[in-house]
C-alpha positions as CSV (number, residue, x, y, z in Angstrom):
1,M,7.7,-7.4,-12.8
2,R,9.0,-4.4,-10.8
3,I,12.7,-4.2,-10.9
4,P,13.8,-2.7,-7.7
5,K,15.9,0.4,-8.1
6,A,18.9,1.2,-6.1
7,R,19.0,4.3,-4.2
8,I,21.3,6.2,-1.4
9,H,20.6,5.6,2.0
10,K,20.6,8.6,4.2
11,R,23.9,7.0,5.7
12,G,25.7,6.8,2.4
13,Q,24.9,3.1,1.8
14,L,23.8,1.9,-1.8
15,C,20.4,0.2,-1.2
16,T,17.4,-1.0,-2.3
17,E,14.1,-2.3,-1.1
18,Y,12.7,-5.9,-2.0
19,R,9.8,-7.8,-0.2
20,G,9.7,-5.3,2.4
21,Q,13.1,-5.3,3.5
22,T,16.0,-2.9,2.8
23,V,19.0,-4.7,1.1
24,Y,22.6,-3.0,1.5
25,F,25.5,-3.2,-0.9
26,G,28.2,-0.8,0.7
27,K,29.2,2.7,0.3
28,A,27.5,4.6,-2.4
29,D,30.6,6.0,-3.8
30,N,32.4,2.4,-4.1
31,P,32.2,1.1,-7.6
32,E,32.2,-2.2,-6.2
33,S,28.8,-1.5,-4.4
34,I,27.2,-0.8,-8.1
35,E,28.4,-4.6,-9.0
36,R,27.3,-6.1,-5.8
37,Y,24.0,-4.3,-6.5
38,K,23.8,-6.0,-10.2
39,I,25.0,-9.4,-9.2
40,W,22.2,-9.3,-6.3
41,L,19.6,-8.4,-9.1
42,A,20.8,-10.9,-11.5
43,D,20.2,-13.5,-8.9
44,A,17.3,-12.7,-6.7
45,V,15.0,-11.1,-9.2
46,L,16.2,-11.6,-12.8
47,K,17.1,-15.3,-12.5
48,P,14.4,-17.6,-13.9
49,R,12.6,-19.4,-11.2
50,E,12.0,-23.2,-11.2
51,L,8.9,-25.1,-9.8
52,P,9.9,-27.3,-7.2
53,A,11.1,-30.6,-8.3
54,I,7.8,-32.2,-7.5
55,V,5.8,-30.0,-9.8
56,K,7.4,-30.7,-13.0
57,P,5.3,-30.3,-16.7
58,G,3.7,-33.7,-17.7
59,Q,3.9,-34.9,-13.8
60,L,0.8,-35.6,-11.0
61,C,0.7,-32.2,-9.3
62,T,-1.8,-31.4,-6.2
63,V,-3.5,-28.1,-5.5
64,G,-1.3,-28.0,-2.5
65,H,1.9,-28.2,-4.6
66,L,0.5,-26.0,-7.2
67,I,-0.2,-23.4,-4.3
68,E,3.1,-23.6,-3.1
69,A,4.8,-23.0,-6.6
70,Y,2.5,-20.3,-7.5
71,L,3.0,-18.1,-4.5
72,D,6.8,-18.7,-4.8
73,H,6.1,-17.2,-8.5
74,A,3.6,-14.2,-7.2
75,K,5.8,-13.1,-4.3
76,A,8.4,-11.7,-7.1
77,Y,5.8,-10.8,-9.6
78,Y,3.4,-9.0,-7.8
79,S,3.3,-6.1,-5.4
80,H,3.2,-7.0,-1.7
81,G,-0.6,-6.3,-1.5
82,E,-1.8,-8.1,-4.2
83,Y,0.7,-11.1,-2.7
84,D,-1.2,-11.0,0.3
85,N,-4.5,-11.4,-1.6
86,L,-3.7,-14.2,-3.4
87,R,-2.1,-15.8,0.1
88,H,-5.7,-15.1,1.6
89,A,-7.3,-16.7,-1.3
90,A,-5.1,-20.0,-1.6
91,K,-5.4,-20.7,2.2
92,V,-9.0,-21.1,2.0
93,V,-8.4,-23.6,-1.2
94,A,-5.6,-25.5,0.7
95,K,-8.0,-25.8,3.8
96,S,-10.1,-28.5,2.0
97,F,-7.9,-29.5,-1.4
98,S,-4.6,-29.3,-0.6
99,T,-4.0,-33.0,-1.2
100,L,-6.4,-33.3,-4.1
101,L,-4.6,-33.8,-7.6
102,A,-4.9,-30.2,-9.6
103,E,-6.6,-31.8,-12.7
104,N,-9.4,-32.9,-10.3
105,F,-10.2,-29.6,-9.0
106,G,-13.3,-28.7,-10.8
107,P,-16.4,-26.3,-11.0
108,L,-17.9,-28.2,-7.8
109,A,-14.5,-27.7,-5.7
110,L,-14.4,-24.0,-6.8
111,A,-18.2,-23.6,-5.6
112,K,-17.2,-25.1,-2.4
113,V,-14.4,-22.5,-2.0
114,Q,-16.7,-19.7,-2.9
115,A,-19.2,-21.1,-0.3
116,A,-16.6,-21.3,2.5
117,M,-15.8,-17.6,1.9
118,V,-19.3,-16.9,2.1
119,D,-19.4,-18.4,5.6
120,K,-16.1,-16.5,6.5
121,G,-17.9,-13.6,6.4
122,W,-16.4,-11.8,3.3
123,C,-18.3,-9.3,1.4
124,R,-19.6,-10.3,-2.0
125,T,-17.4,-8.0,-4.2
126,R,-14.0,-9.6,-2.5
127,I,-15.1,-13.1,-2.8
128,N,-15.7,-12.4,-6.7
129,A,-12.2,-11.2,-6.5
130,Q,-10.9,-13.8,-4.5
131,I,-12.2,-16.5,-6.7
132,N,-10.9,-14.6,-10.1
133,R,-7.5,-15.2,-8.1
134,V,-8.2,-18.7,-7.6
135,R,-8.5,-19.0,-11.4
136,R,-5.6,-17.3,-12.1
137,M,-3.6,-19.6,-10.3
138,F,-4.8,-22.2,-12.1
139,K,-4.4,-20.4,-15.5
140,W,-0.6,-20.1,-14.4
141,G,-0.5,-24.1,-14.1
142,V,-1.7,-24.4,-17.6
143,S,0.8,-22.4,-18.8
144,Q,3.7,-24.5,-16.6
145,E,2.0,-27.5,-18.2
146,V,1.2,-28.8,-14.7
147,V,-2.6,-28.6,-15.0
148,P,-4.6,-29.5,-18.1
149,P,-6.4,-26.9,-20.0
150,M,-9.6,-28.1,-19.4
151,V,-9.6,-27.7,-15.7
152,L,-9.3,-23.9,-16.4
153,M,-12.4,-24.0,-18.8
154,G,-14.4,-25.8,-16.1
155,L,-13.5,-23.3,-13.3
156,K,-14.9,-20.4,-15.6
157,A,-18.2,-21.8,-15.8
158,V,-18.8,-21.1,-12.0
159,P,-20.7,-18.1,-12.0
160,S,-19.7,-14.8,-9.7
161,L,-21.9,-13.8,-6.9
162,R,-25.0,-11.6,-8.0
163,K,-26.2,-9.0,-5.9
164,G,-29.2,-9.7,-4.3
165,H,-28.8,-13.4,-5.2
166,T,-26.4,-14.4,-2.0
167,T,-26.0,-14.1,1.7
168,A,-22.8,-12.6,1.1
169,P,-23.2,-9.1,2.8
170,E,-22.4,-5.9,0.1
171,R,-19.4,-4.0,1.0
172,P,-20.4,-0.7,2.5
173,P,-19.5,2.5,0.5
174,V,-16.7,4.5,2.0
175,E,-18.1,7.9,3.3
176,P,-16.3,11.0,4.0
177,V,-14.9,11.3,7.7
178,P,-16.5,14.3,9.4
179,D,-13.8,17.0,9.8
180,S,-14.8,17.9,13.2
181,L,-13.6,14.2,14.2
182,V,-10.4,14.7,12.3
183,D,-9.6,18.1,14.1
184,A,-10.2,16.2,17.2
185,V,-7.9,13.5,16.7
186,L,-5.1,15.4,15.5
187,P,-3.5,16.5,18.9
188,H,-3.5,12.7,19.6
189,L,-1.0,12.0,16.8
190,S,2.7,12.3,16.3
191,R,3.8,15.5,14.5
192,T,4.9,13.5,11.4
193,V,1.5,11.1,11.1
194,A,-0.9,14.5,11.9
195,A,1.3,16.3,9.1
196,M,0.4,13.2,6.9
197,V,-3.2,13.3,7.8
198,R,-3.2,17.2,6.8
199,I,-1.7,16.7,3.6
200,Q,-3.7,14.0,2.7
201,R,-7.1,16.0,3.5
202,I,-5.8,19.0,1.7
203,V,-4.5,17.1,-1.4
204,G,-6.6,14.2,-1.6
205,M,-3.7,11.7,-2.5
206,R,-3.8,7.9,-1.8
207,S,-1.7,6.6,1.6
208,S,0.4,4.7,-0.7
209,E,1.5,7.8,-2.6
210,L,1.7,9.6,0.5
211,C,4.2,7.7,2.3
212,R,6.6,7.3,-1.0
213,M,6.9,11.3,-1.0
214,R,10.4,12.5,-1.5
215,R,11.7,15.9,-2.0
216,C,13.0,15.1,-4.9
217,D,9.7,14.2,-6.7
218,L,8.9,18.0,-5.4
219,K,9.4,20.6,-8.3
220,A,8.5,24.2,-8.1
221,D,6.4,25.2,-10.5
222,G,5.2,29.2,-9.8
223,D,3.4,29.4,-6.6
224,L,2.6,25.4,-6.4
225,L,5.0,22.5,-6.1
226,V,4.6,19.4,-8.3
227,F,4.2,16.1,-6.9
228,T,5.1,13.7,-9.7
229,L,4.7,9.6,-9.1
230,T,6.0,7.1,-11.9
231,K,4.9,4.1,-9.0
232,H,1.2,4.1,-8.0
233,K,-1.7,2.3,-8.5
234,N,-2.3,2.6,-12.2
235,D,1.7,2.8,-13.2
236,H,1.2,-0.6,-14.8
237,R,-0.8,1.5,-17.5
238,R,2.5,3.4,-18.1
239,K,0.3,6.5,-16.6
240,T,2.3,9.4,-14.8
241,L,0.3,10.8,-11.9
242,V,0.7,14.2,-10.9
243,Y,-0.5,16.2,-7.7
244,F,-0.5,20.2,-7.2
245,L,0.6,21.1,-3.9
246,G,-1.1,24.8,-3.1
247,P,-0.3,27.6,0.0
248,Q,-1.8,25.1,2.7
249,A,0.0,21.7,2.0
250,Q,3.4,23.7,1.1
251,A,2.8,25.3,4.9
252,V,2.7,21.8,6.3
253,L,5.6,20.7,4.4
254,A,7.8,23.4,5.6
255,D,8.3,22.0,8.8
256,F,10.0,18.6,7.3
257,E,13.4,19.1,5.8
258,S,15.0,16.1,4.5
259,K,17.7,14.9,1.7
260,P,16.4,14.9,-1.6
261,E,16.6,11.1,-1.8
262,E,15.0,10.8,1.5
263,Y,11.4,10.3,2.1
264,V,9.3,13.5,3.8
265,F,7.7,11.6,6.3
266,S,10.3,8.7,7.9
267,P,9.2,7.0,11.1
268,W,13.1,6.6,12.0
269,R,12.9,10.5,12.2
270,A,9.6,10.3,14.0
271,T,11.1,8.1,16.5
272,K,14.3,10.4,17.0
273,E,11.8,13.4,17.5
274,H,9.7,11.3,20.1
275,H,12.8,9.9,22.4
276,A,14.1,13.7,22.5
277,A,11.2,15.0,23.6
278,R,10.6,12.5,26.3
279,A,14.3,13.2,27.4
280,A,13.5,17.2,27.4
281,G,10.2,16.5,29.5
282,R,11.9,14.5,32.0
283,K,10.9,15.8,35.3
284,T,13.6,14.0,37.7
285,K,17.3,14.2,36.7
286,P,18.6,11.4,35.3
287,S,20.5,8.7,37.7
288,P,24.1,7.6,36.9
289,A,22.6,4.0,35.9
290,N,20.2,5.7,33.3
291,L,23.3,8.0,32.0
292,R,25.5,4.3,31.3
293,Q,22.8,3.0,29.5
294,K,22.9,3.2,26.1
295,R,20.6,2.4,23.0
296,R,21.4,-1.0,21.1
297,T,22.9,-0.2,17.8
298,D,21.1,-3.4,16.4
299,P,17.6,-3.6,17.8
300,T,15.6,-6.5,17.0
301,K,12.9,-4.2,15.3
302,K,14.2,-0.9,13.6
303,P,12.0,2.1,12.6
304,G,11.5,2.2,8.7
305,V,12.9,4.6,6.3
306,R,9.3,5.3,5.3
307,Y,5.9,4.6,6.4
308,T,3.8,1.7,4.6
309,P,-0.1,2.3,4.1
310,N,-0.8,-0.2,7.0
311,S,1.8,1.3,9.3
312,Y,0.1,4.5,8.8
313,R,-3.5,3.1,9.1
314,V,-2.2,1.7,12.4
315,A,-0.6,5.0,13.8
316,V,-4.0,7.1,12.9
317,Q,-6.0,4.6,14.8
318,R,-4.0,4.4,17.8
319,G,-4.3,8.4,17.6
320,L,-8.0,7.8,17.4
321,R,-7.9,5.3,20.5
322,R,-6.1,7.8,22.7
323,Y,-8.8,10.5,21.6
324,K,-11.7,8.0,22.6
325,D,-9.5,7.7,26.0
326,T,-10.7,11.3,26.8
327,L,-13.9,10.9,26.4
328,D,-16.8,9.1,28.6
329,K,-17.6,5.6,27.9
330,K,-21.1,6.6,26.3
331,A,-19.6,9.7,24.3
332,A,-16.8,7.4,22.9
333,A,-19.2,4.6,21.9
334,A,-20.4,7.0,19.7
335,V,-17.4,8.1,17.8
336,P,-17.0,6.0,14.3
337,G,-13.9,4.8,13.3
338,F,-11.9,6.0,10.4
339,H,-9.2,4.8,8.3
340,P,-7.0,7.6,6.3
341,H,-8.1,6.5,2.8
342,Q,-11.4,8.1,3.9
343,L,-9.6,11.3,3.8
344,R,-9.4,11.0,0.1
345,H,-13.1,11.2,-0.2
346,N,-13.2,14.3,1.9
347,R,-11.2,16.1,-0.8
348,S,-13.2,14.6,-3.7
349,T,-16.6,15.7,-2.0
350,E,-15.2,19.1,-1.2
351,I,-13.8,19.5,-4.9
352,R,-17.3,18.3,-6.5
353,A,-19.2,20.7,-4.5
354,A,-17.2,23.6,-5.2
355,F,-15.7,22.7,-8.9
356,G,-18.0,19.7,-10.3
357,L,-17.3,16.2,-11.0
358,E,-15.1,16.6,-13.8
359,A,-12.7,19.1,-11.7
360,S,-12.8,16.3,-8.9
361,R,-11.6,13.4,-11.2
362,A,-8.8,15.8,-12.7
363,A,-7.8,17.0,-9.2
364,L,-7.1,13.4,-7.9
365,G,-6.2,11.7,-11.2
366,H,-9.4,9.7,-11.8
367,A,-9.5,9.1,-15.4
368,S,-9.5,6.3,-17.9
369,I,-6.4,5.7,-20.1
370,E,-8.5,7.2,-23.3
371,A,-9.9,10.3,-21.0
372,A,-6.3,10.8,-19.9
373,A,-4.6,10.9,-23.2
374,I,-7.4,13.4,-24.4
375,Y,-7.8,15.3,-21.8
376,A,-4.2,15.5,-20.5
377,E,-3.6,19.1,-20.7
378,A,-6.9,20.3,-19.6
379,D,-6.8,18.0,-16.3
380,R,-3.7,19.7,-15.3
381,A,-4.9,23.0,-16.1
382,T,-7.9,22.3,-13.8
383,A,-5.9,20.8,-11.2
384,R,-3.6,23.9,-11.1
385,R,-6.5,26.1,-10.5
386,I,-8.2,24.2,-7.5
387,A,-4.8,23.5,-5.9
388,L,-4.0,27.4,-5.6
389,E,-7.3,28.2,-4.5
390,T,-8.2,25.5,-2.2
391,G,-4.7,23.4,-1.9
């Protein structure tokens, strides 16, 4: 379980992020704020979660009740992305079997769920992953003594979809995006999002890692900046991920100043810059009515303190649409779509062509646990050299 850590908000409030929301506890310099955080942590996160009254060990449990209890457990235990994947898998199961007793959910039922996912047009690898998540849900039910162990053994007998033996499509490989297309889209992005695209193309980090970049995570090391992440895709393996930022990446970051604990790329600051630019570019003088207007202090939807991978992707695709709007219909139809993660593949392809496959693995953090332990120092030396020469 990931314990949400307290941090200091830009307005001096002690806060933490939990389930996609920011929870505030008062002024950071007030000792009572720390106590409020500890009380909230013990009650909202660390408190043992009980099953719903209808789902008790030894009692009959329907698949719908199992889904409800498991998703409540998963929301606190897994990351937001994994929770969404579980929710989508459970939705397919619930559509046909919500009223079925969990002890009667056997291999034929799981095979029917698998076929329903094929009918939805999901690719083969995604279906296999979602079926494993369904098995994991029943495995949790066994651990809670609401599902008989024999049910889980039966579900393990359902084979995964094999390539060439199913009508489910294959996931297309992720290809690098043409640099000419990236350069054409950059003018149609906001200053903040354009800088994020440039950093990702230069360094090759994942979108989730880029969105979490803070000044306190950047340490000077000679001519380089070292970006160290303790929370990332493989942090459950107790692996620390390090990126080296060379002169090009540092030049992009130089235009963004923030406090040490603040995120470098902030939608809140980007929105503020957008409003200021619109006011400066106004062609007519504001009327007295305009001058009397004030922005709401508590809007329904506020800009976040940092981008998420999804909001970053949406911002890039919005810029791509603006670029297509400048072209004629035929030319716009020929422009391929792309998402930010393809920029990581751009960097990987570039490093592999110039330095070799082993250098690409070292610079982008692609390594097994055993390889990371054996070649850690050599990897960092290689990554430093690549950042100095190309980053």
